[in-house]
PAZAPA-4460 file (N, C-alpha, C; in steps of 0.05 Angstrom, whole numbers, plus 32768, in hexadecimal, padded with zeros to 4 digits):
% residues 301
    n_x    n_y    n_z   ca_x   ca_y   ca_z    c_x    c_y    c_z   seq   type   mol
   7DE0   7AD3   82D2   7DDC   7AEE   82D7   7DF2   7AFA   82C0     1      M     A
   7DE4   7B15   82B9   7DF2   7B21   82A0   7DFA   7B42   82AE     2      H     A
   7E11   7B3F   82B6   7E1B   7B5A   82BE   7E26   7B6D   82A6     3      L     A
   7E20   7B85   82A5   7E2C   7B9A   8294   7E3B   7BAF   82A4     4      E     A
   7E4D   7BC3   8294   7E57   7BD3   82A0   7E45   7BE7   82AC     5      L     A
   7E31   7BED   82A1   7E1E   7C02   82AE   7E11   7BF7   82C5     6      R     A
   7E13   7BDE   82CF   7E0B   7BD5   82E4   7E1E   7BDC   82FF     7      H     A
   7E37   7BD8   82F4   7E4D   7BDB   830A   7E4E   7BF6   830D     8      L     A
   7E4B   7C07   82F8   7E4B   7C28   82FE   7E34   7C2F   8310     9      R     A
   7E1F   7C1E   830F   7E09   7C29   831D   7E0E   7C21   8339    10      T     A
   7E1A   7C0A   8341   7E1D   7C01   835D   7E33   7C15   836A    11      I     A
   7E45   7C1C   835A   7E5B   7C30   8361   7E50   7C49   8366    12      R     A
   7E3D   7C56   8358   7E34   7C71   8356   7E20   7C73   8372    13      A     A
   7E0F   7C5F   8375   7DFE   7C5D   838A   7E0C   7C5B   83A7    14      I     A
   7E21   7C4C   83A8   7E31   7C47   83BF   7E3E   7C68   83C5    15      H     A
   7E4B   7C71   83AD   7E57   7C8E   83B5   7E43   7CA4   83B8    16      E     A
   7E2B   7CA4   83B3   7E18   7CB8   83B4   7E09   7CB3   83CE    17      A     A
   7E05   7C9B   83D5   7DF2   7C93   83F1   7DD5   7C94   83EB    18      G     A
   7DCB   7C9A   83CF   7DB0   7C99   83C9   7DAB   7C99   83AE    19      G     A
   7D90   7C90   83A6   7D8D   7C90   8385   7D8E   7CA9   837D    20      L     A
   7D83   7CBA   8388   7D7E   7CD8   837C   7D97   7CE2   8373    21      A     A
   7DAE   7CE2   8385   7DC7   7CF1   837F   7DD6   7CDF   836A    22      R     A
   7DD2   7CC2   8371   7DE0   7CB2   835A   7DD3   7CB3   8340    23      A     A
   7DB8   7CB9   833C   7DAE   7CBB   8323   7DBD   7CD6   8314    24      A     A
   7DBF   7CE9   8327   7DCF   7D04   831C   7DE8   7CFC   830F    25      D     A
   7DF7   7CEC   8320   7E14   7CE5   8318   7E14   7CD6   82FD    26      L     A
   7DFD   7CC5   82F9   7DFE   7CB4   82E0   7DEC   7CC0   82CC    27      L     A
   7DE4   7CDA   82D0   7DD3   7CE8   82BC   7DC0   7CD9   82B3    28      N     A
   7DAC   7CD0   82C0   7D94   7CC2   82BB   7D7E   7CC9   82D4    29      M     A
   7D67   7CC0   82CA   7D51   7CC9   82DF   7D52   7CB2   82F8    30      T     A
   7D49   7CBC   830F   7D45   7CA8   832A   7D36   7C92   831F    31      Q     A
   7D1F   7C93   830F   7D0E   7C7E   830C   7D1C   7C69   82F8    32      S     A
   7D2D   7C74   82E5   7D3B   7C5F   82D4   7D4F   7C50   82E3    33      A     A
   7D5C   7C60   82F9   7D72   7C52   830A   7D62   7C3D   8319    34      L     A
   7D4B   7C43   8324   7D40   7C30   8334   7D3B   7C1B   8327    35      S     A
   7D2D   7C1C   830F   7D29   7C06   82FB   7D3F   7BF3   82F4    36      H     A
   7D58   7C01   82F1   7D6D   7BF4   82ED   7D76   7BDF   8304    37      Q     A
   7D78   7BF1   831A   7D7F   7BDE   8332   7D6B   7BC9   8337    38      V     A
   7D52   7BCC   8334   7D40   7BB4   8337   7D45   7B9D   8324    39      K     A
   7D4A   7BA5   830B   7D51   7B92   82FA   7D6B   7B84   82FF    40      G     A
   7D7D   7B92   8308   7D95   7B84   8310   7D90   7B71   832B    41      L     A
   7D82   7B7B   833E   7D7D   7B69   8354   7D6D   7B4D   834C    42      E     A
   7D5D   7B53   8339   7D52   7B3A   832C   7D63   7B25   8325    43      E     A
   7D78   7B32   8315   7D8C   7B1F   8307   7D9C   7B11   831F    44      Q     A
   7DA4   7B23   8330   7DB5   7B17   8345   7DA3   7B02   835B    45      V     A
   7D8A   7B07   835E   7D7A   7AF9   836F   7D7B   7B01   838A    46      G     A
   7D82   7B16   8393   7D80   7B22   83AB   7D84   7B41   83AF    47      M     A
   7D7E   7B4E   83C3   7D82   7B6B   83C2   7D9E   7B75   83C7    48      E     A
   7DA5   7B8D   83B8   7DC1   7B92   83B7   7DC3   7BAC   83CA    49      L     A
   7DAE   7BB4   83D4   7DAA   7BCC   83E5   7D9A   7BC8   8401    50      F     A
   7DA3   7BD6   8418   7D94   7BD6   842F   7D7F   7BEC   842C    51      V     A
   7D68   7BE4   8426   7D54   7BFB   841F   7D50   7C13   8434    52      R     A
   7D4C   7C06   8449   7D43   7C1D   8464   7D5C   7C29   846B    53      R     A
   7D74   7C27   845E   7D8B   7C34   8471   7D8F   7C54   845E    54      S     A
   7D97   7C63   8472   7D9F   7C82   8465   7DBC   7C88   8470    55      K     A
   7DCD   7C8B   845D   7DCC   7C87   843E   7DC9   7C6E   8435    56      P     A
   7DC0   7C6C   841E   7DBB   7C51   8417   7DD4   7C42   8417    57      L     A
   7DD4   7C26   8423   7DEB   7C14   8425   7DE7   7BFB   8414    58      K     A
   7DFF   7BF1   840C   7E01   7BDC   83FE   7DFC   7BC5   840D    59      L     A
   7DEF   7BB0   8405   7DEA   7B95   8416   7E06   7B84   840C    60      S     A
   7E09   7B6B   8418   7E1F   7B5D   8414   7E25   7B53   83F8    61      A     A
   7E11   7B52   83EB   7E10   7B4B   83CF   7E16   7B65   83BC    62      A     A
   7E0F   7B7D   83C5   7E13   7B93   83BA   7E31   7B9A   83BD    63      G     A
   7E3D   7B92   83D3   7E58   7B97   83DC   7E68   7B86   83C8    64      M     A
   7E64   7B6F   83C0   7E70   7B60   83AC   7E71   7B6B   8393    65      K     A
   7E5C   7B76   8389   7E5E   7B86   8372   7E6B   7B9D   8371    66      L     A
   7E6B   7BA8   8386   7E79   7BC3   838B   7E99   7BBD   8387    67      L     A
   7EA5   7BA9   8396   7EC0   7BA1   8390   7EC7   7B98   8377    68      R     A
   7EB4   7B8E   8366   7EB4   7B88   834C   7EB9   7BA1   833D    69      L     A
   7EA8   7BB4   833F   7EA9   7BCD   8333   7EC3   7BD9   8339    70      A     A
   7ECE   7BD8   8351   7EE3   7BEA   8357   7EFE   7BDC   8349    71      E     A
   7EF8   7BC1   833E   7F10   7BB8   8333   7F0F   7BBB   8317    72      R     A
   7EF7   7BB9   8309   7EEF   7BB7   82ED   7EEF   7BD5   82E5    73      V     A
   7EE3   7BE7   82EE   7EDB   7BFF   82E2   7EF4   7C10   82E1    74      L     A
   7F09   7C17   82F2   7F24   7C23   82EA   7F34   7C1A   82D6    75      P     A
   7F31   7BFA   82D0   7F3E   7BEE   82BD   7F35   7BF7   82A0    76      E     A
   7F19   7BF7   829F   7F0A   7BFD   8289   7F0E   7C1A   8281    77      I     A
   7F0F   7C2F   8297   7F16   7C4B   8294   7F31   7C50   8286    78      A     A
   7F42   7C41   8290   7F61   7C40   828A   7F64   7C35   826A    79      A     A
   7F56   7C25   8266   7F59   7C19   824A   7F47   7C2B   8237    80      T     A
   7F32   7C37   823C   7F2A   7C4C   822C   7F3A   7C67   8228    81      E     A
   7F45   7C6D   823D   7F57   7C83   823A   7F71   7C7E   822A    82      E     A
   7F77   7C63   822B   7F91   7C59   8215   7F85   7C5F   81FA    83      E     A
   7F6E   7C51   81F2   7F66   7C53   81D9   7F61   7C6E   81CE    84      F     A
   7F56   7C80   81E1   7F51   7C98   81DB   7F69   7CAB   81D5    85      R     A
   7F81   7CA5   81E9   7F9C   7CAF   81DD   7FA8   7CA4   81C5    86      A     A
   7FA2   7C88   81BF   7FAF   7C7F   81A8   7F9E   7C8C   818F    87      L     A
   7F88   7C90   8197   7F77   7C9D   817D   7F7F   7CBA   817B    88      H     A
   7F86   7CC6   818E   7F91   7CE1   818C   7FAC   7CE4   8186    89      E     A
   7FBB   7CCC   8185   7FD5   7CCE   8181   7FEA   7CD5   8195    90      G     A
   7FDC   7CD2   81AD   7FEF   7CDD   81C5   7FFD   7CC8   81CF    91      K     A
   7FF7   7CAC   81CE   8006   7C97   81DB   8009   7C82   81C1    92      S     A
   8016   7C71   81C5   801C   7C5A   81B5   8034   7C4E   81B7    93      G     A
   8043   7C42   81A6   805F   7C2E   81AA   8070   7C38   8190    94      R     A
   808A   7C3A   8198   809D   7C3D   8182   80B6   7C2E   818B    95      L     A
   80B7   7C1A   8180   80CA   7C06   8186   80DA   7C05   816C    96      H     A
   80F2   7C0C   8171   8106   7C0E   8154   811A   7BFA   8154    97      I     A
   811E   7BEF   813F   8133   7BDC   8136   8147   7BED   8121    98      A     A
   8161   7BE6   8126   8172   7BF5   8115   8186   7BDE   8108    99      M     A
   8187   7BE6   80EA   819B   7BD5   80DB   81B2   7BE2   80D3   100      E     A
   81B7   7BF7   80E6   81CB   7C10   80E1   81D7   7C11   80FA   101      C     A
   81F1   7C06   80FF   81FF   7C07   8117   8204   7C26   8121   102      H     A
   820F   7C36   810E   8212   7C52   8115   81FF   7C63   8117   103      A     A
   81E9   7C5B   8115   81D0   7C6C   8118   81C8   7C74   8133   104      C     A
   81D6   7C66   8147   81D1   7C6D   8163   81DE   7C90   8162   105      F     A
   81EC   7C94   8152   81FC   7CAB   8158   81E5   7CC2   8151   106      D     A
   81D3   7CC2   813F   81C1   7CD5   813C   81A4   7CCF   8147   107      W     A
   81A1   7CB4   814D   8185   7CAB   8158   8180   7CB8   8176   108      L     A
   8194   7CB4   8186   818E   7CB7   81A3   818A   7CD7   81A5   109      L     A
   8195   7CE6   8197   818F   7D06   819B   816E   7D07   8193   110      P     A
   8169   7CFA   817A   814B   7CFB   8170   8136   7CF4   8187   111      V     A
   813E   7CDA   8195   812B   7CD2   81A6   812B   7CE2   81BF   112      L     A
   813E   7CEC   81C7   813C   7D03   81DF   812B   7D18   81DC   113      R     A
   8129   7D24   81C3   8119   7D38   81BB   80FE   7D2F   81B9   114      D     A
   80FA   7D14   81AC   80E0   7D06   81A7   80D5   7D04   81C2   115      F     A
   80E3   7CF7   81D8   80D3   7CF4   81F4   80C9   7D0D   81FF   116      R     A
   80D8   7D24   81F8   80CA   7D3C   8203   80AD   7D45   81FB   117      K     A
   80AB   7D3C   81E0   8095   7D44   81D1   807D   7D2C   81D7   118      T     A
   8088   7D12   81DB   8076   7CFD   81DA   807A   7CEE   81F5   119      W     A
   8075   7CF5   820C   807E   7CE7   8222   8071   7CCD   8229   120      P     A
   8057   7CCA   821C   8048   7CB2   821C   804C   7C9B   8209   121      E     A
   8061   7CA3   81F7   8066   7C8A   81E5   8077   7C7B   81EF   122      I     A
   8071   7C5E   81EF   8084   7C4A   81F7   809F   7C48   81E5   123      D     A
   80B7   7C4F   81E7   80CC   7C50   81D7   80E0   7C3B   81E0   124      V     A
   80EB   7C2A   81C9   80FD   7C14   81CC   8110   7C15   81B5   125      D     A
   8129   7C0E   81BB   813C   7C0C   81A4   8147   7BED   81A5   126      I     A
   8146   7BDD   818B   8153   7BC7   818E   8169   7BC9   8174   127      R     A
   817C   7BBB   8176   8191   7BBA   8160   8189   7BA9   814E   128      A     A
   8181   7BAB   8135   8177   7B98   8124   818D   7B88   8117   129      G     A
   81A4   7B86   8123   81B6   7B76   8115   81BA   7B54   811C   130      L     A
   81AC   7B51   8132   81AB   7B34   813B   8192   7B27   8136   131      S     A
   817C   7B33   8128   8162   7B29   8124   815A   7B35   8108   132      F     A
   8145   7B2A   80FA   8138   7B35   80E6   8128   7B4C   80EA   133      G     A
   8132   7B63   80E6   8124   7B7D   80EF   810B   7B81   80DF   134      A     A
   810D   7B7D   80C5   80F8   7B84   80B3   80DF   7B6E   80B9   135      L     A
   80E7   7B56   80B9   80D5   7B41   80C0   80C7   7B44   80DC   136      P     A
   80D4   7B51   80F2   80CA   7B59   8105   80B5   7B6F   8108   137      A     A
   80BA   7B83   80F7   80AA   7B9C   80EE   808C   7B8F   80E7   138      L     A
   808D   7B7B   80D1   8079   7B70   80C4   8066   7B5F   80DD   139      V     A
   8075   7B56   80EC   8068   7B46   8105   805E   7B59   811B   140      R     A
   8061   7B71   8118   805E   7B87   812C   806A   7B83   8145   141      E     A
   8085   7B75   8147   8096   7B75   815E   80A3   7B91   815C   142      E     A
   80AB   7B9F   8149   80B8   7BB9   814A   80A8   7BC9   8139   143      V     A
   80A7   7BE7   813C   8099   7BF6   812F   80A6   7C04   8118   144      D     A
   80BB   7C09   8119   80CE   7C17   8103   80E8   7C0C   80FF   145      L     A
   80F2   7C09   80E9   810D   7BFF   80E5   811E   7C10   80D6   146      V     A
   8131   7C18   80E0   8148   7C2C   80D2   815E   7C1A   80C0   147      I     A
   815C   7C22   80A4   816A   7C12   8094   8170   7C21   807D   148      S     A
   8183   7C16   806C   8190   7C20   8055   818D   7C0F   803F   149      S     A
   8179   7BF8   8043   8177   7BE4   802E   8158   7BE0   802D   150      D     A
   814A   7BF4   801A   812E   7BF0   8019   8125   7BD4   800A   151      P     A
   8110   7BCD   8014   8103   7BB3   8005   80E8   7BB5   8001   152      E     A
   80DF   7BA8   7FEF   80C1   7BA7   7FE7   80B0   7B96   7FF6   153      D     A
   80A5   7B9E   800B   8095   7B8E   8022   807B   7B97   8020   154      I     A
   8068   7B85   801D   8049   7B8F   8020   8042   7B97   803F   155      D     A
   8037   7BB6   803E   8030   7BBC   8056   8044   7BCD   8065   156      G     A
   805E   7BCD   8053   8073   7BE0   8063   807B   7BF5   8052   157      V     A
   807B   7C0C   805C   8086   7C28   804B   80A0   7C2F   8053   158      T     A
   80B6   7C33   8040   80D0   7C3B   8048   80D1   7C5C   8044   159      F     A
   80D2   7C65   805B   80D3   7C84   805A   80EF   7C92   8055   160      L     A
   80F8   7C9D   8041   8112   7CA8   8041   811A   7CB7   8055   161      P     A
   8132   7CB9   8066   813A   7CCB   8079   814D   7CDE   806B   162      L     A
   8165   7CD5   8067   8176   7CE7   805E   818D   7CD8   804F   163      F     A
   819A   7CE6   803F   81B4   7CDE   8033   81CD   7CDF   803F   164      D     A
   81DD   7CCC   803B   81F8   7CD1   804A   820D   7CC7   8038   165      Y     A
   8229   7CCE   803F   823E   7CC4   8030   824F   7CB1   803F   166      A     A
   8257   7C98   8039   8269   7C8C   8047   8284   7C96   8045   167      P     A
   8296   7C9D   805A   82AF   7CA9   8056   82C4   7C96   805E   168      A     A
   82DA   7C96   8052   82F0   7C88   8058   8302   7C9B   8072   169      F     A
   8309   7C8E   8085   8317   7C97   809A   8333   7C8B   80A1   170      I     A
   8343   7C9B   80A3   835E   7C91   80A6   8370   7CA9   80B7   171      A     A
   8386   7C9F   80C2   8394   7CB2   80CD   83A4   7CC3   80BC   172      A     A
   83A9   7CE0   80C0   83B6   7CF3   80B2   83CF   7CE8   80A8   173      K     A
   83DB   7CD8   80B8   83F8   7CCF   80B2   83F5   7CB1   80A1   174      S     A
   83E0   7CA8   8097   83D8   7C91   808C   83E3   7C9B   806E   175      H     A
   83EF   7C86   805D   83F3   7C89   8042   83E0   7C90   802F   176      P     A
   83C4   7C86   803B   83AE   7C8A   8027   83A3   7CA8   802E   177      L     A
   83AC   7CB5   8042   83A1   7CCF   8045   83A5   7CE3   8035   178      A     A
   83B9   7CE3   8026   83BF   7CF5   800E   83B1   7CED   7FF5   179      Q     A
   83A5   7CDB   7FF0   8391   7CD5   7FD9   8378   7CEA   7FDC   180      K     A
   8372   7CEE   7FC6   8351   7CFF   7FC1   833E   7CF0   7FC7   181      P     A
   833E   7CD1   7FC5   8326   7CC0   7FC3   8334   7CA9   7FC9   182      F     A
   8321   7C93   7FD3   8326   7C78   7FD6   831A   7C66   7FC4   183      I     A
   832A   7C55   7FB9   831F   7C40   7FA7   831E   7C27   7FB8   184      E     A
   8312   7C11   7FAB   8311   7BF6   7FB7   832C   7BED   7FBC   185      A     A
   833E   7BEE   7FA7   8359   7BE1   7FA5   836A   7BEC   7FBD   186      E     A
   8365   7C05   7FC6   8375   7C11   7FDC   8376   7C04   7FF4   187      D     A
   835E   7BF8   7FFE   8357   7BE6   8013   8360   7BCB   8013   188      L     A
   836C   7BC4   7FFE   8374   7BA5   7FFC   8389   7BA3   8012   189      R     A
   839A   7BB0   801A   83AF   7BA6   802A   83AA   7BB9   8043   190      D     A
   8393   7BC2   804C   838B   7BCB   8063   837B   7BBD   807C   191      Q     A
   8382   7BC3   8094   8371   7BBA   80A8   835A   7BCD   80AD   192      L     A
   8345   7BBF   80A9   8329   7BD0   80A4   8319   7BCB   80BD   193      L     A
   8313   7BE5   80CC   8302   7BE0   80E6   82E3   7BE4   80DB   194      F     A
   82D3   7BD6   80E4   82B6   7BD7   80E0   82A6   7BD1   80F6   195      T     A
   828D   7BD9   80F6   8279   7BD3   810B   8272   7BB6   8108   196      Y     A
   826B   7BAA   811E   8263   7B8A   8121   824A   7B83   8111   197      P     A
   824D   7B89   80F8   8233   7B82   80E5   8237   7B71   80CD   198      M     A
   8225   7B60   80C1   822C   7B51   80AE   8236   7B68   8094   199      D     A
   824B   7B59   8084   8254   7B69   806F   823E   7B76   805B   200      R     A
   8228   7B69   8059   8218   7B71   8043   8208   7B8B   804A   201      S     A
   820B   7B91   8069   8200   7BAA   806E   8216   7BBD   8078   202      R     A
   822D   7BBB   806F   8242   7BCF   8073   8249   7BDC   8059   203      L     A
   8249   7BF8   8059   824C   7C06   8042   8263   7BFF   8032   204      D     A
   8277   7C01   8041   8294   7BF9   8032   8296   7BE1   8022   205      V     A
   8288   7BCC   802D   8287   7BB2   801B   8270   7BB4   8006   206      F     A
   825A   7BC2   800E   8241   7BBF   7FFA   8246   7BD1   7FE3   207      K     A
   8254   7BE8   7FE7   8257   7BFE   7FD5   8272   7BFB   7FC7   208      E     A
   8286   7BF2   7FD3   82A1   7BF6   7FCB   82AE   7BDB   7FC8   209      L     A
   82B4   7BC9   7FDC   82C5   7BB2   7FDC   82B8   7B9B   7FCC   210      L     A
   82A2   7B93   7FD0   8293   7B7A   7FC6   8290   7B7E   7FAA   211      T     A
   8286   7B95   7F9C   8284   7B9A   7F83   82A2   7B96   7F73   212      P     A
   82B8   7BA1   7F80   82D1   7B9E   7F74   82E0   7B83   7F7B   213      A     A
   82D3   7B72   7F8C   82DD   7B57   7F93   82FC   7B5E   7FA2   214      R     A
   82FA   7B6F   7FB2   8312   7B76   7FC2   830C   7B6D   7FDF   215      V     A
   8324   7B62   7FED   8320   7B55   8006   8335   7B68   8016   216      E     A
   832F   7B76   802A   8346   7B85   803A   8358   7B6E   8046   217      P     A
   836E   7B78   804F   8380   7B65   805C   8374   7B5A   8072   218      R     A
   8366   7B67   8086   835B   7B5D   809B   8342   7B70   80A5   219      A     A
   8332   7B64   80B1   8318   7B72   80BA   8312   7B6F   80DA   220      V     A
   8310   7B85   80EA   830E   7B7F   8107   82F8   7B8F   810A   221      R     A
   82E0   7B86   8116   82CA   7B91   8121   82CA   7BA0   813A   222      Q     A
   82BF   7BB8   813C   82C4   7BC6   8158   82A7   7BD1   815B   223      V     A
   829A   7BCC   8172   8282   7BD6   817B   827D   7BF4   817E   224      E     A
   828F   7C08   8182   828D   7C20   818D   829A   7C32   8177   225      L     A
   828C   7C48   816C   8295   7C5B   815B   82B0   7C65   8166   226      T     A
   82B2   7C72   8180   82C5   7C80   818C   82DE   7C6B   818A   227      A     A
   82DD   7C52   818E   82F1   7C43   818F   82FF   7C3D   8173   228      V     A
   82EC   7C3F   815D   82F5   7C39   8144   8306   7C53   813C   229      I     A
   82FB   7C69   8142   830B   7C84   813C   8324   7C87   814A   230      L     A
   8325   7C7A   8163   8340   7C78   8174   8356   7C65   816A   231      M     A
   834B   7C50   8161   835D   7C3C   8153   8367   7C46   8138   232      L     A
   8351   7C51   812A   835D   7C5E   810D   8372   7C76   8112   233      V     A
   836E   7C88   8125   837C   7CA2   812B   839A   7C94   8134   234      A     A
   8399   7C7D   813F   83B7   7C72   8149   83C5   7C65   8134   235      S     A
   83B8   7C64   811B   83C7   7C58   8103   83C6   7C37   8105   236      G     A
   83AF   7C2D   8112   83AF   7C12   8114   839B   7C04   80FB   237      R     A
   8391   7C15   80EB   8381   7C0E   80D6   836E   7C21   80CD   238      G     A
   835C   7C1F   80BD   834E   7C35   80AD   8330   7C29   80B0   239      V     A
   831C   7C3D   80AC   82FF   7C35   80AD   82EE   7C45   809C   240      A     A
   82D6   7C3C   8094   82C2   7C4B   8081   82AA   7C4D   8093   241      V     A
   82A4   7C66   8098   8290   7C6D   80AC   8278   7C7F   809F   242      L     A
   8263   7C85   80A6   824E   7C9B   809B   8259   7CB4   80A6   243      P     A
   8252   7CC7   8093   825C   7CE4   8093   8253   7CF3   80B0   244      D     A
   8239   7CE9   80B5   8231   7CF7   80CE   8240   7CEC   80E4   245      W     A
   824F   7CD7   80E6   825D   7CCD   80FB   8278   7CE1   80F9   246      V     A
   8284   7CE4   80E2   829B   7CF0   80E2   8296   7D0B   80E8   247      V     A
   827D   7D1C   80E0   827C   7D37   80EF   8275   7D3A   8109   248      R     A
   8266   7D28   8110   8260   7D25   8132   827A   7D1F   8141   249      Q     A
   828A   7D0C   8139   829F   7D0A   814B   82B4   7D1D   8148   250      E     A
   82B7   7D25   812B   82CB   7D3A   8123   82E6   7D2B   811B   251      G     A
   82F1   7D31   8101   8309   7D24   80FC   8322   7D2D   810C   252      A     A
   8321   7D45   8110   8338   7D51   8125   834E   7D51   8114   253      G     A
   8368   7D53   8125   837F   7D57   8117   838B   7D3E   8111   254      E     A
   8381   7D29   811A   8389   7D0E   8117   8382   7CFA   80FD   255      D     A
   8368   7D05   80F8   835C   7CF3   80E4   8356   7D01   80C9   256      L     A
   8352   7CF5   80B1   8348   7CFE   8098   8333   7CEF   808E   257      V     A
   8320   7CFA   807F   8308   7CF0   8075   8309   7CF4   805B   258      A     A
   8304   7CDC   8048   8305   7CDF   802C   82EE   7CD5   8020   259      L     A
   82E6   7CDC   8009   82CE   7CD1   7FFA   82DA   7CAF   7FEF   260      P     A
   82C4   7CA1   7FEB   82C8   7C88   7FDE   82C1   7C8B   7FC1   261      L     A
   82D7   7C86   7FB1   82D3   7C87   7F92   82D8   7CA3   7F8B   262      T     A
   82DF   7CA7   7F73   82E4   7CC0   7F69   82C6   7CD4   7F67   263      E     A
   82AF   7CC5   7F64   8295   7CD0   7F61   828A   7CD0   7F7B   264      T     A
   8293   7CC5   7F8D   8288   7CC1   7FAA   826E   7CAE   7FAD   265      G     A
   8266   7CA4   7FC4   8255   7C92   7FC6   823E   7C9E   7FD7   266      V     A
   8225   7C9C   7FD2   820E   7CA7   7FDF   81F8   7C90   7FE7   267      T     A
   81F5   7C91   8004   81E2   7C7C   800B   81C9   7C89   8016   268      R     A
   81B4   7C7F   8017   819C   7C8A   8022   8190   7C7B   8039   269      R     A
   818B   7C85   8052   817F   7C79   8067   815F   7C7A   8065   270      M     A
   814F   7C68   8070   8135   7C63   806F   8129   7C5E   808C   271      Y     A
   8111   7C61   808E   8102   7C5A   80A6   80EA   7C48   809B   272      A     A
   80ED   7C2C   809F   80D6   7C1B   8098   80C4   7C18   80B0   273      A     A
   80A7   7C21   80A7   8092   7C21   80B5   807A   7C15   80AA   274      V     A
   806B   7C06   80BB   8051   7BFB   80AE   803E   7C12   80A6   275      R     A
   8033   7C07   808C   8022   7C20   8081   800E   7C2E   8093   276      D     A
   7FFE   7C1C   80A2   7FED   7C27   80B7   7FFB   7C3D   80C9   277      E     A
   8013   7C3B   80CE   8020   7C48   80E9   802A   7C66   80DA   278      D     A
   802B   7C6A   80BD   8035   7C80   80B6   8029   7C9B   80BD   279      T     A
   8011   7C97   80C1   7FFE   7CB0   80C4   7FFD   7CB9   80E3   280      A     A
   8007   7CA8   80F5   8002   7CAA   810F   8018   7CC3   8117   281      K     A
   800A   7CD8   8125   801B   7CF3   8128   8038   7CED   8137   282      P     A
   8039   7CDD   8149   8052   7CD8   8154   8066   7CCB   8141   283      F     A
   805F   7CBD   8130   806F   7CB0   811C   807B   7CC6   810A   284      M     A
   8067   7CD8   8101   806D   7CEA   80EE   8080   7CFF   80F8   285      A     A
   8080   7D03   8116   8091   7D15   8126   80AE   7D0A   8125   286      H     A
   80AA   7CF0   812E   80C7   7CE1   812F   80D5   7CE1   8115   287      F     A
   80C5   7CDE   80FB   80D3   7CDE   80E3   80E0   7CFA   80DD   288      I     A
   80CF   7D0E   80E5   80D8   7D29   80DA   80F7   7D2E   80EA   289      R     A
   80F3   7D25   8105   810F   7D29   8117   8125   7D17   8108   290      Q     A
   811E   7D01   8103   8134   7CED   80F7   8141   7CF9   80DE   291      A     A
   812F   7D09   80D2   8139   7D14   80B5   814F   7D2D   80BB   292      R     A
   8149   7D3D   80D1   8154   7D53   80D6   8170   7D4F   80E9   293      T     A
   8171   7D41   80FC   8187   7D3B   810E   819F   7D31   80FC   294      Q     A
   819D   7D1C   80EE   81B6   7D16   80E2   81C2   7D2A   80CE   295      P     A
   81B3   7D3C   80C2   81BD   7D50   80B1   81C8   7D64   80C2   296      V     A
   81C3   7D6B   80DD   81CF   7D7A   80ED   81EB   7D74   80F1   297      K     A
   81EF   7D55   80F1   8209   7D4A   80FA   8219   7D4A   80DE   298      L     A
   820A   7D45   80C9   821C   7D49   80AC   8227   7D62   80AC   299      Q     A
   8219   7D79   80B3   8223   7D94   80AF   8235   7D9B   80C8   300      R     A
   823C   7D88   80DB   8249   7D91   80EF   8242   7DA4   8102   301      G     A
***
């Protein structure tokens, strides 16, 4: 027996209409064509599917089995078709984000709150890309976007620039270094440095300042929360280097001072890594636009 979706739709339509004439109208076909289709289906099944002498037309036991099958299968087919239609129109999809930037939560969450209002059907998720290979996961389609400040040459992946930022030295206003116009690597040699729990190769203070100068701080303490880092720094326990958007968002206040790294300053760029085929998706383009504007708002205070 060879069943097709049109057969299931026919069984359901005749059951709902109670006769061939009304069912043919529902299916946009002639009554003779519908009768021919029913006859061919009954020949395949080897038994009658309808009780012919009943009014309205009723399904036989065999017809009821096909009706139950149609009621299970056809709604799933319709839902799948709607999903593909929405995907084609850019109304639904998946945006699973991995971050190689611990402080990015400070601007990403407001972006996602606005994004969800415009794209409620998009499946959004966030993973901290610090405990797994975020970019390999992007290639394997386990995530859909990676926020990173370290672009790489990867086939099939585009690094879209988001914004530039300046890592800033943060200290209590009573700290001896607070009077300097800028901070050099040697200034941190005898300091307790608070950092996010990340590998040194991904921390701006090491990548841009300490490692090239071969300077090691007196001690490094990893702290998960930005607010806790600022509290510890304000109490004079140590110093930190944080992105300028964090400083603007939290506010240096009366207790903290923010200084540039080196006399000429240090500038870094944040990127969104996306698979090439996803860059044209409307919801992805919308997210990128939002991700470019929100951090700038924080940088401007």
